[in-house]
Each structure stands twice: as C-alpha cells, then as structure tokens.
N, C-alpha and C positions, 0 to 999 in steps of 0.2 A: 689196285682193284679197279677194273674198267667197267664192270657192270654197274647198273644203277640199283639203288635200294629204295623202293617205294613203300611208304607207310600209309595205310588208309584206315581211318577211324570214323565212327558215326554213332549216333544214338541207336539203340536197338530198335529195329523197325523202319529205319531210314532207307532200306533197300540196298544196303552196301553189298551183301552177298550176291544178289542178282546182278548188280553192276560189275562186280569182280568176275563172275562167271562169263559175262558177255565180253569183257575185256580179254580174258584168257583165250576165248574162242577166236578172237581176231588178231591176237598178238602171240605167235608161237615163240617169240624170244623171251617171254616172261614166264617165270616159274613161281607158283604159289607156295609159300612156306607153309608146311603142315605143322601146326602147333601141337604141343603136348597138353593134355587136360586130364583133370581128375573127375570130370562130370560123366554121367552115364550117357552112352550113345543113344541118340534119338532113332526112331524107326527109319531104316533105310541107310543110316550112316555106316560107312565101312571104316574099320580101323586102318590107319595109315593113309587114308584118302581124305576123309573129313577132318579127322584129328588122329593123333597117336593117344589112344585111351590108356591111361596108366593109373595105378592105385595112388592114393595120397602118400603112402610111405615111399613108393618109388620116386614120385615127383620130388619130395623133399630131399631125398638122397641125391638126385640129380642136381638140384639147386645148390646143395651143400658143396658139390664137386665143381661148381661154377660152370655148368654146361649151358646155361640159358643166357641168351643175349638180353632178354627181358622176361619178366614174370609178374603175375598179378593175381590177386584173389578177386573174383567177380561173382556176386550172388552165391557165395559160399563154396565156389569151386576154384581151383588153381588152373592157370593157363601159362604156358611158357614157350619161347622160341629158341631153337637150337642155334647156338652161336657158330659152331664149327661148320654146319651145313651152309649157313649164309656166306661165310668167308670163302668156302671152297667153290660155291657156285658163282659168286662175283668174280673170283679169280679166273674163271672160264669165260668171262665176258657175258655171263647170263644175268638178265635183270631179275630181281627178286621182289615179290610183292608180299607184304605183311598185312594181314587183317588183324588189327589189335585195337584195344581201347586207348583212351588218352593217356592213361598211366603208363602203359607199355611204350607208347610213342615217345613220351618224355624220356624214358630210359634209353631208347634206341638213339634219340638225338644226341644224348650225352656221349655215346660211344661212336656213332657214325654221324657227325654234324653235317656231312654232305648228303645225307638221305633227303628224299623228296617226300614231304608229308602232305596228305590230302584229307580234308574233312568233308563228309557227305551229310547234307541236311535234307530233311523231308520238306515238302512244299508248305505244310501246315501242321499244327498239333493234332487237328482232326484226322488228317491223312495218316499220321503216325500211329494214332490209336487204332484206326481201322485196319491198318496193315498188321499190327500186333495181334489183334483179335482174329483177323482173317487167317493167320497161320494155322490155328487149331492145334498147336503143339504145346501151348503153355496154359496153365490154370489161370483163373481170374486173378488170383492172388499174385502170381508171377507177373501178369500183365500190369497190374497196379504198381508193382515194385519197379518195373522197367519204366513206366511212365513217370514215376516219382524221381527216377535217376536222370531224366532228360535234362533238367535244369543244370545239374552239375556237369553233365557231358558237354552241353553247349557252351558252358562258361569257359571252356578251353579252346574254342574254335579259333581265336586269334593267335594261338600258338602254331598254327599250321600254315604251310606255304600257299596252299590252294584250297578253295572252298567250292564245292559243286552242289547245286540244288537239284536233287533227284525228283523232279516232277514227271518228266517224260524220259523213259529209259534210253531211247535212241539219242536224244539231245545230251543227256548226261554222259553217255558212252562217247559221243563225239568230243565232248570237253575233256573227258578222261584221257582219250587217245592223244589229244593235243598236248596235255601235260607230259605224257610219256615221251612223245616225240621231242619236245623241247628239252627234256632231261637228257635224252640220248645225244643231242647235238651240242651239249655243253662243251666249251673249249677244252677243258681238262680231259673229258672223256674221249673226244675226237683225237687229241694229241696222243693219248695212250694207245688208241686203236690204230692210228695211221702214222706212227713215228717213222717208219721206213719211207713212206711217201714224203714226209716233211724233210727228212734227211736228204733225199734225192733232189728235192726242189731247191734246198739250200746249198747243196754241193753237187751241182751237175758235173758230169764227167766230160 
C-alpha cells in the first residue's frame, strides 16, 4: 500500500467539513471516502456523494458480512467505511481521507496502524456553539446533545498524531497541507514509489 490513509476527527461544529472540502480542492491526489449511513439525507445532500444512504437493515447486513473498515452508532444512526474501497484506492497510490469520529478512528488505527490521524479543535467553546446554531440544520435539542458530547470527544485528542486549531480557515488549511505533504514524503512511502530509481542508484550499469 503506497497511498496514505488520513483519518480526521473533530467535535461536531469544529469546521471539519469545511476544512476537508478546502483540502480536496487543492489536493487532487486525495480521495474522500464516502461513508455509509442510516440517517436521513439533509437538504441538498446527494446519495453517493455526501453519503451512501442505506436502510438500517441493509447496514446491519453489510456489517455482518465484514464489509466495514470501521462502523459506529452516533446520535442514533449508524455510520461505516467500506474496507474494500480503501484498500483498492491505496493500492493505486491514491491518498484516502476518512471523516470519522474518535470511535471510528480507534478502529482504523488497529487495522492500519500506519494511518495519519488528525484532530480538529474549535478556537473556543463559544465559537463551537455559534457554529452549531448557525448551521440552521439541527433542532435546539440536537444542538444541546452535540454540545454535551464535546467533552467526551475532546477527551480523545491525545490519541491523534496531529492537532489543528481551526480558528482561521486559511491557516488551518496551510497546516493540514503540511501534514499531508509530510506523510507523502515518509521514507517507506517514497521507497515504494521510487524503487526503480533506488535500484538504479544502488546498481549503476
């Protein structure tokens, strides 16, 4: 596997999705893994683009067949990542980005310990609440539930390789790109990509 696997997690409202979209717009080498979920689509979400929307029964059948690299239940809905797709894309030297919660990240690290994990933090608790309410997509009850979950989410920040404070999007994107570049230049990755060059240098004719 010569492609890198990036795992990005954050408390809800930290601006993770905006940061990921900005990264994908500047890094054509990275593919975003489209997760499977049992939750209902939000307005404007397209099946197969935002998520693969499936029924609860279908999701559980897929899980029983071992099709998920990781899966978790979040706020009453199931989410899961296709293991076969990840392996196929990495084998093509494609970098893959997973947007998942800390539970999913924990599962991925057990299977792919070489993955690069990144945790996104908001600049303050006030900014986090403002962002959640500013979405206009969740009820007051859901916002309160997400705010209550922040403490548990942040309790796992030390498990991640890198931490980015998303105060200014451009600065956070610069830091995110630095992590991606460093991962691509790891010795093991470069050896896999450039084995012919290394062989030529070691055995000149």
